[in-house]
DODRENDREN-914817 format. One line per 5 residues: number of its first residue (from 1); their letters; for each residue z, y, x of C-alpha. Coordinates in Angstrom, 1 decimal. Layout:
N
NUM) a) Z/Y/X | ...
end
This chain:
716
1) xxxxx) -37.9/-1.5/21.1 | -35.2/-3.2/24.2 | -33.1/-5.2/21.3 | -30.3/-6.5/23.4 | -28.2/-9.0/21.6
6) xxxxx) -24.7/-10.8/22.8 | -23.1/-13.1/20.3 | -19.5/-15.4/20.8 | -17.7/-18.1/19.0 | -14.2/-17.7/17.5
11) xxxxx) -13.3/-21.1/18.3 | -13.7/-22.5/15.1 | -17.7/-22.6/14.9 | -17.9/-19.1/13.3 | -19.6/-16.2/15.6
16) xxxxx) -20.0/-13.2/15.9 | -22.9/-11.3/16.9 | -23.2/-7.7/18.9 | -26.9/-6.0/18.9 | -28.0/-2.9/20.2
21) xxxxx) -31.3/-0.7/20.6 | -32.7/-1.1/17.4 | -30.7/1.2/14.8 | -29.3/4.9/15.7 | -31.3/5.0/19.3
26) xxxxx) -30.0/8.8/19.4 | -26.6/8.6/19.3 | -24.5/8.2/22.7 | -24.4/4.3/21.6 | -24.9/2.7/19.0
31) xxxxx) -24.2/-1.2/17.5 | -24.7/-3.8/15.0 | -21.9/-6.8/14.5 | -22.7/-9.4/12.3 | -20.5/-12.1/11.2
36) xxxxx) -21.5/-14.0/8.3 | -23.5/-11.5/5.8 | -21.2/-8.7/6.9 | -22.7/-6.1/8.6 | -21.2/-2.9/10.5
41) xxxxx) -23.2/-0.1/12.2 | -21.3/1.4/14.2 | -22.4/5.3/16.9 | -20.6/7.6/18.6 | -21.4/10.8/20.0
46) xxxxx) -19.9/12.9/22.5 | -20.1/16.2/23.4 | -21.5/17.0/27.3 | -18.6/20.0/28.4 | -15.4/20.7/26.1
51) xxxxx) -14.3/24.2/25.2 | -11.6/26.7/26.5 | -8.4/26.0/26.0 | -8.8/22.3/24.8 | -5.9/19.8/26.7
56) xxxxx) -6.9/17.3/23.7 | -9.3/14.5/22.9 | -10.8/16.1/19.7 | -11.5/12.6/18.6 | -13.1/11.7/15.1
61) xxxxx) -13.1/8.0/13.6 | -14.7/7.7/10.1 | -15.3/4.1/8.4 | -17.4/4.2/5.2 | -18.5/1.4/3.0
66) xxxxx) -21.7/1.5/1.5 | -22.1/0.4/-2.3 | -25.3/-1.4/-1.4 | -24.0/-3.5/0.8 | -21.9/-5.1/-1.9
71) xxxxx) -24.9/-4.5/-4.6 | -22.6/-2.1/-6.3 | -23.5/1.8/-7.9 | -20.6/3.9/-6.9 | -19.2/5.0/-10.6
76) xxxxx) -17.8/8.3/-11.2 | -20.2/11.1/-12.5 | -22.5/11.5/-9.5 | -23.2/7.7/-8.6 | -22.5/8.3/-4.7
81) xxxxx) -20.0/7.6/-2.1 | -17.8/10.5/-1.8 | -14.5/11.5/0.4 | -13.2/8.8/1.9 | -10.9/6.1/-0.2
86) xxxxx) -7.5/5.6/1.0 | -9.0/2.2/2.2 | -11.4/3.2/4.3 | -9.1/6.2/6.1 | -6.4/3.5/6.8
91) xxxxx) -9.2/1.7/8.4 | -10.4/4.6/10.4 | -7.0/5.4/11.4 | -6.5/1.3/12.9 | -9.4/2.1/14.4
96) xxxxx) -8.7/5.3/16.1 | -4.9/4.4/16.9 | -6.7/1.3/19.2 | -9.4/3.7/20.6 | -7.4/7.1/21.2
101) xxxxx) -5.2/6.2/24.5 | -8.2/4.5/25.9 | -9.9/7.7/26.7 | -9.4/9.7/30.3 | -6.8/12.2/29.8
106) xxxxx) -8.4/14.6/31.0 | -11.8/14.0/28.6 | -11.6/16.6/26.3 | -15.0/16.6/24.8 | -15.7/16.3/20.7
111) xxxxx) -16.3/13.2/20.2 | -17.0/11.3/16.9 | -17.3/7.4/16.1 | -18.4/6.7/12.9 | -18.2/3.0/11.7
116) xxxxx) -20.3/2.0/8.5 | -20.4/-1.1/6.1 | -24.4/-1.8/5.0 | -23.9/-5.3/4.5 | -21.0/-7.2/3.0
121) xxxxx) -20.4/-10.8/2.7 | -16.9/-11.1/0.1 | -15.2/-13.7/1.7 | -15.6/-11.7/4.8 | -13.1/-8.8/5.8
126) xxxxx) -15.2/-6.0/7.8 | -11.7/-4.4/8.7 | -10.9/-6.6/11.4 | -14.2/-6.3/12.8 | -14.5/-2.2/12.8
131) xxxxx) -12.8/-1.8/16.0 | -14.9/-4.3/17.4 | -18.0/-2.5/16.4 | -16.6/1.1/17.8 | -15.4/-0.5/21.0
136) xxxxx) -18.8/-1.8/21.9 | -21.0/0.9/20.8 | -19.1/3.1/23.1 | -19.1/0.4/26.2 | -23.4/1.0/25.6
141) xxxxx) -22.9/4.7/26.1 | -22.4/6.6/29.0 | -19.1/8.1/27.6 | -15.8/7.8/29.5 | -14.0/4.8/28.5
146) xxxxx) -10.8/2.7/29.8 | -11.9/0.3/27.5 | -13.2/-1.7/25.9 | -10.8/-2.9/23.5 | -10.5/-5.0/20.8
151) xxxxx) -9.1/-5.6/16.6 | -8.7/-8.9/14.9 | -6.8/-10.1/12.3 | -4.0/-12.8/12.9 | -2.4/-14.6/9.7
156) xxxxx) -0.7/-17.4/9.2 | -2.0/-20.0/6.7 | -1.0/-23.1/5.7 | 1.5/-22.8/8.9 | -1.1/-22.6/11.3
161) xxxxx) -2.1/-19.4/12.9 | -6.2/-18.6/12.2 | -8.5/-15.3/13.5 | -10.0/-13.6/11.3 | -9.7/-15.7/7.9
166) xxxxx) -11.5/-16.2/4.8 | -10.6/-13.8/2.5 | -10.2/-16.9/0.3 | -7.9/-18.0/2.6 | -5.5/-15.2/3.0
171) xxxxx) -4.1/-15.6/-0.5 | -1.9/-18.6/1.0 | -0.8/-16.6/3.7 | 3.0/-16.2/4.9 | 2.0/-13.4/7.6
176) xxxxx) -1.2/-11.1/8.5 | -1.0/-8.7/11.2 | -4.1/-6.3/13.0 | -3.6/-6.6/16.0 | -5.8/-4.6/18.9
181) xxxxx) -5.5/-4.6/22.7 | -7.8/-4.9/25.8 | -8.6/-8.0/28.2 | -4.8/-7.4/29.3 | -2.6/-5.5/27.1
186) xxxxx) -1.7/-5.2/23.5 | -2.2/-1.6/22.4 | -1.8/-1.6/18.4 | -0.2/-3.7/15.9 | -0.1/-3.6/12.0
191) xxxxx) 0.8/-5.7/9.4 | 3.2/-7.9/7.0 | 4.9/-10.9/6.5 | 7.0/-12.8/4.2 | 10.5/-12.2/6.1
196) xxxxx) 9.6/-14.2/9.4 | 11.6/-13.8/12.7 | 11.1/-12.0/16.1 | 9.5/-15.0/17.8 | 7.4/-15.5/15.3
201) xxxxx) 5.5/-12.4/15.1 | 5.4/-12.4/18.9 | 4.3/-15.8/18.8 | 1.0/-14.2/16.6 | 0.6/-11.2/18.8
206) xxxxx) -0.1/-13.6/21.5 | -2.2/-15.7/19.7 | -4.4/-12.5/18.7 | -4.3/-11.6/22.1 | -6.5/-14.5/23.5
211) xxxxx) -8.6/-14.1/20.7 | -9.5/-10.1/22.0 | -9.9/-11.1/25.3 | -13.1/-13.2/24.3 | -14.6/-10.2/22.8
216) xxxxx) -14.1/-7.6/25.6 | -15.5/-9.9/28.1 | -18.8/-10.3/25.3 | -18.9/-6.0/25.6 | -18.7/-6.3/29.4
221) xxxxx) -21.5/-8.6/29.4 | -23.4/-6.7/26.6 | -22.8/-2.9/28.5 | -24.5/-5.1/32.0 | -26.9/-5.7/29.8
226) xxxxx) -27.7/-2.8/28.6 | -27.0/-1.0/32.1 | -25.1/1.6/31.1 | -22.1/0.5/33.2 | -21.5/3.8/35.2
231) xxxxx) -20.3/6.8/32.8 | -21.0/10.3/33.1 | -18.9/13.1/34.9 | -17.1/15.5/33.8 | -15.1/18.3/34.8
236) xxxxx) -12.8/19.4/31.5 | -9.4/20.8/33.4 | -8.8/23.4/35.4 | -6.0/22.9/38.0 | -3.8/25.0/40.0
241) xxxxx) -1.2/22.7/42.3 | 0.4/26.0/43.6 | 1.2/27.4/40.0 | 2.7/23.6/38.8 | 4.8/23.5/42.3
246) xxxxx) 6.0/27.0/41.0 | 6.9/26.1/37.4 | 8.5/22.7/37.9 | 10.8/24.6/40.4 | 11.6/27.1/38.4
251) xxxxx) 12.2/25.4/35.2 | 12.9/21.7/35.9 | 16.5/21.8/36.2 | 16.7/23.9/33.2 | 14.9/22.1/30.7
256) xxxxx) 16.8/19.0/31.9 | 20.6/20.4/31.4 | 18.7/21.4/27.6 | 18.0/18.2/27.3 | 21.1/17.1/28.3
261) xxxxx) 23.2/19.5/26.1 | 22.9/17.5/22.3 | 22.2/20.8/20.3 | 19.9/20.4/17.3 | 16.3/20.0/17.3
266) xxxxx) 15.9/23.6/16.5 | 17.8/25.0/19.0 | 16.6/22.6/21.3 | 13.3/24.2/20.5 | 14.0/27.8/20.8
271) xxxxx) 16.1/27.1/23.9 | 12.6/25.4/25.5 | 11.0/28.1/24.3 | 13.2/30.8/25.8 | 12.7/28.5/29.8
276) xxxxx) 8.7/29.0/29.2 | 8.3/32.6/28.0 | 11.0/33.4/30.6 | 9.0/32.1/33.7 | 5.9/33.7/32.5
281) xxxxx) 7.0/36.9/32.5 | 7.4/36.2/36.2 | 3.9/35.7/36.3 | 3.2/39.4/35.9 | 1.4/41.7/32.9
286) xxxxx) -1.6/41.2/34.4 | -1.5/37.1/33.5 | -5.7/35.7/32.6 | -5.9/33.0/30.2 | -6.4/30.5/32.4
291) xxxxx) -3.1/30.8/34.2 | -1.1/31.1/31.1 | -2.7/27.9/29.3 | -2.1/26.3/32.4 | 1.8/27.1/32.9
296) xxxxx) 2.5/26.0/29.3 | 0.7/22.8/30.1 | 2.6/22.1/33.1 | 5.6/23.0/31.3 | 4.8/20.2/28.7
301) xxxxx) 4.8/18.2/32.1 | 8.4/19.4/33.3 | 9.9/18.6/29.7 | 7.8/15.2/30.1 | 9.7/14.4/33.1
306) xxxxx) 12.7/16.0/32.1 | 13.7/14.2/29.2 | 12.0/10.6/30.0 | 14.3/11.1/33.6 | 17.4/11.8/31.5
311) xxxxx) 17.3/8.6/29.8 | 16.3/6.5/32.4 | 18.9/7.9/34.6 | 21.5/8.8/32.7 | 21.3/6.9/29.6
316) xxxxx) 21.6/9.9/27.6 | 18.9/11.2/24.7 | 18.3/14.3/23.4 | 21.0/14.3/20.9 | 23.4/13.0/22.9
321) xxxxx) 23.2/9.3/21.8 | 23.0/6.1/23.5 | 19.7/3.6/23.3 | 21.2/1.5/20.6 | 22.6/4.0/18.7
326) xxxxx) 21.6/4.5/15.3 | 21.9/8.2/13.5 | 24.8/8.9/11.1 | 23.1/8.0/7.8 | 24.4/9.2/4.4
331) xxxxx) 22.1/8.3/0.9 | 23.3/8.5/-2.7 | 21.3/7.4/-5.9 | 20.7/8.9/-9.4 | 20.3/12.2/-8.0
336) xxxxx) 18.2/13.3/-10.5 | 18.7/12.5/-14.2 | 15.3/12.5/-16.0 | 14.1/10.2/-12.9 | 13.7/6.5/-14.1
341) xxxxx) 15.2/5.9/-10.6 | 16.3/8.4/-7.4 | 17.9/8.1/-4.5 | 18.1/10.5/-1.2 | 18.2/9.1/2.1
346) xxxxx) 19.4/11.1/5.5 | 19.3/9.7/9.0 | 20.5/12.6/11.1 | 17.7/15.5/10.5 | 15.5/13.0/8.8
351) xxxxx) 15.7/13.2/4.9 | 13.6/11.6/1.8 | 13.8/12.5/-1.5 | 12.4/9.4/-3.2 | 11.8/8.5/-6.8
356) xxxxx) 10.8/5.5/-9.2 | 8.4/6.1/-12.1 | 7.9/2.8/-14.5 | 4.8/2.9/-16.5 | 2.7/0.8/-18.5
361) xxxxx) -0.9/-1.2/-18.0 | -2.3/2.0/-18.7 | -1.0/3.7/-15.8 | -2.6/1.0/-13.0 | -4.7/2.5/-11.0
366) xxxxx) -8.5/1.7/-10.5 | -9.7/1.0/-7.5 | -13.6/1.6/-7.4 | -14.5/0.8/-4.0 | -17.6/-1.5/-2.1
371) xxxxx) -15.5/-4.4/-0.9 | -12.0/-3.8/-3.4 | -12.4/-3.0/-6.7 | -10.3/-4.1/-9.6 | -6.7/-2.6/-10.6
376) xxxxx) -3.3/-2.0/-8.7 | 0.2/-1.8/-10.4 | 2.6/-0.8/-7.7 | 1.9/2.8/-5.9 | 3.8/4.5/-2.9
381) xxxxx) 3.0/8.2/-2.2 | 4.1/9.7/0.7 | 4.5/13.8/1.3 | 4.8/16.0/4.1 | 5.5/19.7/3.3
386) xxxxx) 5.7/21.9/6.3 | 9.4/23.4/5.5 | 10.5/19.6/6.3 | 9.7/20.5/10.2 | 10.4/24.4/9.5
391) xxxxx) 6.5/25.3/9.5 | 3.9/27.5/7.7 | 1.5/25.0/6.5 | -0.8/25.0/3.3 | -0.6/22.6/1.1
396) xxxxx) -4.2/20.2/0.8 | -3.5/17.6/-0.6 | -2.4/14.4/1.2 | -4.0/13.9/4.7 | -4.4/10.6/7.2
401) xxxxx) -1.8/10.6/8.6 | 0.6/10.8/5.1 | -1.4/7.8/3.6 | -1.2/5.9/6.8 | 2.8/6.8/6.6
406) xxxxx) 3.3/5.9/2.8 | 0.5/2.7/3.2 | 3.6/1.0/5.4 | 6.3/2.2/3.4 | 4.0/0.3/0.7
411) xxxxx) 3.7/-2.6/2.8 | 7.3/-3.3/3.2 | 8.3/-2.7/-0.4 | 5.6/-4.7/-2.0 | 7.1/-8.0/-0.6
416) xxxxx) 10.4/-7.9/-2.3 | 9.2/-6.8/-6.2 | 9.9/-9.3/-8.6 | 6.2/-11.2/-9.9 | 5.2/-10.2/-12.9
421) xxxxx) 6.9/-11.9/-15.4 | 10.1/-10.3/-14.2 | 8.7/-6.9/-14.0 | 5.5/-5.9/-16.2 | 5.6/-2.2/-15.1
426) xxxxx) 3.1/-0.2/-13.3 | 5.6/1.1/-10.5 | 5.1/4.4/-8.9 | 7.0/5.7/-5.9 | 7.1/8.8/-4.4
431) xxxxx) 8.8/9.8/-1.4 | 8.8/13.6/-0.6 | 10.1/14.7/2.7 | 12.1/17.4/2.8 | 13.7/17.3/6.9
436) xxxxx) 11.6/15.5/9.6 | 12.9/14.9/12.8 | 11.0/11.1/13.8 | 10.6/8.2/11.7 | 10.5/9.5/7.9
441) xxxxx) 8.2/6.4/7.2 | 11.0/4.4/7.5 | 13.4/7.0/5.5 | 11.0/6.2/2.8 | 11.5/2.5/2.6
446) xxxxx) 15.0/3.0/2.7 | 14.6/5.4/0.0 | 12.4/3.3/-1.6 | 14.7/0.7/-1.9 | 17.7/2.9/-3.4
451) xxxxx) 15.7/4.2/-5.9 | 14.3/0.6/-6.9 | 17.8/-0.5/-7.1 | 18.5/2.7/-9.6 | 16.1/2.2/-11.1
456) xxxxx) 17.4/-1.5/-12.4 | 13.7/-2.9/-10.7 | 15.4/-6.7/-9.7 | 14.2/-7.1/-6.1 | 13.9/-9.9/-4.5
461) xxxxx) 16.4/-8.2/-1.7 | 16.7/-5.0/-0.3 | 14.5/-3.7/3.0 | 15.4/-1.0/5.9 | 13.4/0.1/8.5
466) xxxxx) 13.8/1.0/12.1 | 11.5/2.9/14.3 | 11.6/2.2/18.0 | 10.6/3.8/20.9 | 10.1/3.0/24.7
471) xxxxx) 10.5/4.9/27.9 | 9.2/3.3/31.8 | 8.6/4.3/34.8 | 5.6/2.3/36.7 | 7.0/3.2/40.1
476) xxxxx) 10.3/1.8/39.7 | 10.2/-0.7/36.8 | 12.7/1.1/34.8 | 12.4/0.7/31.3 | 14.4/2.0/28.3
481) xxxxx) 13.7/0.7/24.7 | 15.3/3.2/21.9 | 16.5/2.8/18.8 | 15.8/5.2/15.9 | 13.6/7.6/17.9
486) xxxxx) 13.7/11.3/17.5 | 10.0/13.4/17.2 | 10.5/14.3/20.8 | 11.0/11.0/21.7 | 7.9/9.9/19.8
491) xxxxx) 5.7/12.4/21.3 | 7.4/12.1/24.7 | 7.5/8.0/25.0 | 5.3/5.1/25.6 | 5.6/3.6/22.7
496) xxxxx) 6.3/4.0/18.6 | 7.2/0.5/16.9 | 8.1/0.4/13.2 | 10.3/-2.6/12.1 | 11.0/-2.9/8.2
501) xxxxx) 12.8/-6.0/6.9 | 15.4/-8.1/4.5 | 18.7/-9.6/6.2 | 16.3/-13.0/6.2 | 13.4/-11.8/8.6
506) xxxxx) 10.8/-8.9/8.9 | 8.5/-8.0/6.0 | 6.0/-5.3/7.8 | 5.3/-3.4/11.0 | 3.3/-0.8/13.0
511) xxxxx) 3.2/-0.2/16.7 | 1.0/1.8/18.6 | 1.3/1.7/22.9 | 0.5/4.8/25.2 | 1.0/2.8/28.5
516) xxxxx) -1.0/-0.2/30.0 | 1.0/-3.1/30.7 | 3.7/-3.8/27.7 | 5.3/-7.2/29.1 | 5.9/-10.1/26.3
521) xxxxx) 9.5/-9.8/27.5 | 10.1/-6.1/26.5 | 8.6/-6.5/23.5 | 10.9/-9.5/22.3 | 13.6/-7.5/23.5
526) xxxxx) 12.2/-4.4/21.2 | 12.1/-6.7/18.7 | 15.5/-8.2/18.8 | 16.8/-4.4/19.7 | 14.9/-3.2/15.9
531) xxxxx) 16.7/-6.3/14.1 | 20.3/-5.2/15.4 | 18.8/-2.0/14.2 | 17.9/-2.9/10.8 | 21.0/-5.0/10.1
536) xxxxx) 23.0/-1.5/10.7 | 21.1/0.4/8.1 | 20.7/-2.1/5.7 | 25.2/-2.4/5.4 | 24.9/1.6/5.3
541) xxxxx) 22.4/1.7/2.0 | 24.6/-1.1/0.7 | 27.7/1.2/0.7 | 25.8/3.5/-1.8 | 24.3/0.0/-3.9
546) xxxxx) 24.1/-3.3/-3.3 | 22.4/-4.7/-5.7 | 19.9/-3.4/-8.6 | 21.2/-2.2/-11.8 | 22.1/-4.9/-14.3
551) xxxxx) 19.6/-2.5/-16.5 | 17.3/0.0/-17.0 | 18.1/3.5/-17.4 | 19.0/4.7/-21.1 | 16.0/7.0/-21.3
556) xxxxx) 13.5/4.8/-19.3 | 10.4/3.2/-21.2 | 10.7/-0.4/-22.6 | 8.3/-2.8/-22.0 | 7.5/-6.1/-24.2
561) xxxxx) 4.9/-8.7/-23.6 | 3.6/-11.1/-26.3 | 0.9/-14.0/-25.6 | -1.2/-14.5/-28.4 | -3.8/-17.3/-28.9
566) xxxxx) -7.7/-16.1/-28.3 | -8.8/-15.9/-31.2 | -6.8/-13.1/-33.2 | -7.5/-10.5/-30.1 | -10.2/-9.4/-32.6
571) xxxxx) -8.0/-9.2/-35.3 | -5.3/-7.3/-33.2 | -8.0/-4.5/-32.2 | -9.5/-4.2/-35.3 | -13.3/-3.1/-35.9
576) xxxxx) -14.2/-0.3/-33.3 | -10.2/-0.5/-32.2 | -9.3/0.6/-36.1 | -6.2/-1.8/-36.2 | -4.7/-1.4/-32.3
581) xxxxx) -5.1/2.5/-32.8 | -3.4/2.6/-36.1 | -0.5/0.3/-34.9 | 0.2/2.6/-31.6 | 0.0/6.2/-34.2
586) xxxxx) 2.3/4.5/-36.8 | 5.1/2.8/-34.6 | 4.9/5.4/-31.5 | 4.3/2.5/-29.1 | 1.4/1.7/-26.0
591) xxxxx) -0.2/-1.0/-26.8 | -2.5/-2.7/-24.5 | -4.0/-6.2/-24.9 | -6.1/-8.1/-22.1 | -7.9/-11.7/-22.2
596) xxxxx) -6.9/-14.0/-19.9 | -7.9/-17.4/-19.7 | -7.7/-18.9/-23.7 | -4.5/-16.5/-24.3 | -4.6/-12.5/-25.4
601) xxxxx) -1.6/-10.7/-23.2 | -0.5/-7.9/-25.0 | 2.3/-5.3/-23.7 | 3.8/-3.4/-25.6 | 5.4/0.1/-24.1
606) xxxxx) 7.5/2.7/-25.7 | 10.9/5.2/-25.0 | 12.7/3.3/-28.0 | 13.8/-0.3/-29.1 | 12.8/0.9/-32.9
611) xxxxx) 9.3/1.9/-31.6 | 8.6/-1.8/-29.6 | 10.4/-3.9/-32.8 | 7.8/-2.3/-35.1 | 4.6/-2.7/-33.4
616) xxxxx) 5.8/-6.5/-32.3 | 6.4/-7.4/-36.2 | 2.9/-6.0/-37.1 | 1.5/-8.1/-34.2 | 3.2/-11.3/-35.1
621) xxxxx) 2.1/-10.7/-38.5 | -1.3/-10.6/-37.3 | -1.5/-13.5/-34.8 | 0.7/-15.7/-36.6 | -0.9/-18.9/-37.6
626) xxxxx) -0.2/-19.7/-41.2 | 2.2/-23.0/-41.6 | 1.5/-25.0/-44.7 | 4.4/-25.4/-46.7 | 5.9/-22.4/-45.4
631) xxxxx) 6.6/-19.2/-48.0 | 5.2/-16.0/-48.0 | 5.5/-12.7/-49.7 | 2.2/-11.6/-50.5 | 0.3/-9.0/-52.2
636) xxxxx) -2.3/-9.6/-54.7 | -5.7/-8.1/-53.5 | -8.2/-9.2/-56.5 | -8.1/-10.9/-59.8 | -11.0/-13.3/-60.5
641) xxxxx) -11.2/-14.9/-64.2 | -10.4/-18.7/-61.9 | -7.0/-16.9/-60.6 | -6.2/-14.2/-58.0 | -6.6/-13.8/-54.2
646) xxxxx) -2.9/-12.9/-52.6 | -3.0/-11.5/-48.8 | -0.3/-13.4/-46.8 | -1.0/-11.6/-43.7 | -2.9/-8.5/-42.8
651) xxxxx) -6.3/-9.9/-42.8 | -5.6/-13.5/-44.4 | -6.2/-14.2/-48.0 | -5.9/-17.6/-50.1 | -6.2/-18.6/-53.4
656) xxxxx) -4.1/-18.4/-56.0 | -5.9/-20.6/-58.5 | -5.0/-19.8/-62.3 | -3.2/-23.8/-62.5 | -0.8/-22.7/-60.3
661) xxxxx) 0.6/-19.4/-61.1 | 3.4/-20.6/-63.6 | 4.2/-23.7/-65.3 | 3.3/-23.0/-68.3 | -0.9/-23.2/-68.9
666) xxxxx) -2.4/-20.0/-68.8 | -6.2/-19.7/-70.8 | -6.9/-16.3/-68.9 | -5.9/-14.0/-66.1 | -5.4/-10.8/-68.5
671) xxxxx) -2.1/-9.2/-68.0 | -0.9/-11.8/-66.0 | -0.9/-9.9/-62.7 | -3.3/-6.5/-61.2 | -4.1/-5.5/-58.1
676) xxxxx) -1.4/-4.4/-56.1 | 1.7/-6.8/-57.0 | 3.8/-8.2/-54.4 | 4.8/-12.0/-55.2 | 5.7/-14.5/-53.0
681) xxxxx) 3.9/-17.9/-52.6 | 4.0/-21.2/-50.8 | 1.1/-22.5/-48.5 | -0.2/-25.5/-50.0 | -3.2/-26.7/-47.7
686) xxxxx) -5.7/-25.2/-45.8 | -8.8/-27.0/-45.9 | -11.2/-27.6/-42.5 | -13.0/-24.0/-43.5 | -10.1/-22.1/-43.3
691) xxxxx) -9.4/-22.0/-46.6 | -5.9/-21.8/-48.2 | -4.3/-22.9/-51.3 | -2.0/-21.0/-52.7 | 0.9/-21.9/-55.7
696) xxxxx) 3.1/-19.3/-57.0 | 4.7/-22.0/-59.9 | 6.0/-24.3/-57.1 | 8.7/-21.1/-56.5 | 9.5/-21.4/-59.7
701) xxxxx) 12.0/-23.1/-62.1 | 10.6/-26.0/-63.3 | 11.0/-25.7/-67.3 | 13.0/-28.6/-69.0 | 10.5/-31.3/-70.9
706) xxxxx) 10.4/-30.5/-74.9 | 12.7/-33.4/-76.2 | 10.7/-36.1/-78.5 | 10.7/-36.3/-82.2 | 13.3/-38.9/-83.2
711) xxxxx) 11.4/-41.8/-85.0 | 12.7/-42.5/-88.7 | 13.7/-46.1/-90.1 | 11.5/-47.0/-93.5 | 12.3/-49.6/-95.8
716) x) 9.2/-51.6/-96.3
end
């Protein structure tokens, strides 16, 4: 084995090591990245040659956590790693978004990057090392790549910026971003924060980039040690410069006019398609596949240039707006009468129908992952059906894009949810995109805010979101920042920058860059322009609903939380769950109990007040502590020669001694009381063993004492 290692310092004594040449040597490139006890194995394989008719990079990135890495056995029937979890999909997307722009535009080989967590340190997050591992695997291979890149997590903890902080420190973080970049540029940002300013965000990204530079340099040095600095040669694209010139000459002006015509998305698409078909018809009936493929490719280049030039030269966009204007907005709340909360949010040709459903603790999501496991009580699901873009597409469940878009909206709204004491509910938000022409994830944020307020959830502040775009010309240095981008502007532009926030500041963001050389000045301008757009959208939303409703909907379920002493948890549950099951059956309420410290936290969930009141009464009677001197309605449980045992609370009996039954002296209990009698008793005392002494006569009127017989005077 020719094992080669390279390590570097994070600047605070912590080190990261990259090793190659020991594992997975038949892959085109493989490395093991280690920080503490966390180890990631990353491999890359890329086929030689490309499939005919492919004009894109068929790249797949998969991140998977092995349960053995954390010393755990997977749950479920099969007890083995199955399909990727949402968490793993999100990390896969983070790495994919950073790597994809770095491959040459004309490289079209099937390429697969796989990253596995093979050892886990509970205090070191593996996701911030995944991008580094993937890039290093490519760096030591012969695959063409314009990297290396790396990813780091930057967080502000106790007022100080930190790179790749420990898990236990992240609990105090006021901002947390994953940032990816090259030696000179930023390519991807995603994260959340506590209503920070635009300047704070730029500062954090700059801080992260300094750490990225060190990690990129380490990869370059590793590649030199391996000796794979010369990459493979390839030829994946046919070319026909004469045809390209012909396409531009025949179609550019027509495309420019359609782009400038300010027509709707569908009409515009049909017009572009007609121009292409008319041109292809001029090429004759004996058109070969290669020429037809190239004609379509060059026509796409025409669209790319025409639409971008229209913005840069005239400041006009596809729908006629200038660069700062947000599309018309309308919204409505309470649209669905049976939902606990609902909203419709429409911005231009993008529309979200969003619902809020309130559930109990039993509705929490169980997370069974190698690194993260536990429960989640806030869920946001984003659905993107084919009809939203006028397409025929089978419904096969949530894809990676839907998981990613839903996660961004979830991050945004999670920041303004009330605490557990104010909101005991499990909350599920579902955004169904009914129309889409750009920035449907931001429509989800806005619709989600409106639906939460409609449901009566006391959010801290409304949140809105905006997607920003960028068009640049490297030759002239011109650039245009676009507010509220369309789908075509996302596809043909150089940046997709989504920013969400309240009136006070930013709460989440997601940025993807497709170009090199984004200046900090441009980033700052984009953030400031985004703030202007966000506040405009917030004002439009407030016209529909400006604050949460005072109460939940009449048909929404209610939750009451109780706290009892730990010693009563068993009594509430009962043997084999008998008592709690009986209460649920008789009251119709759903009851859950959890031990927290020295207390039992009980949640009672029902769709009507009577059910909750009945359950509360039952639980209070079980968990209440008897008070000396208090009067109780008791039930005679058994008769003994020396008295009776009386139940004053469920499961709590006391002795009513024969001397305490009545004021008169009783020789026997026969005929005095019988089992099942309901009587009032007073608790006189509780001894050290917990035995209770009861009295019935203390509650009865004391009979008058008999008068003494008069004394007769006798004469002696």
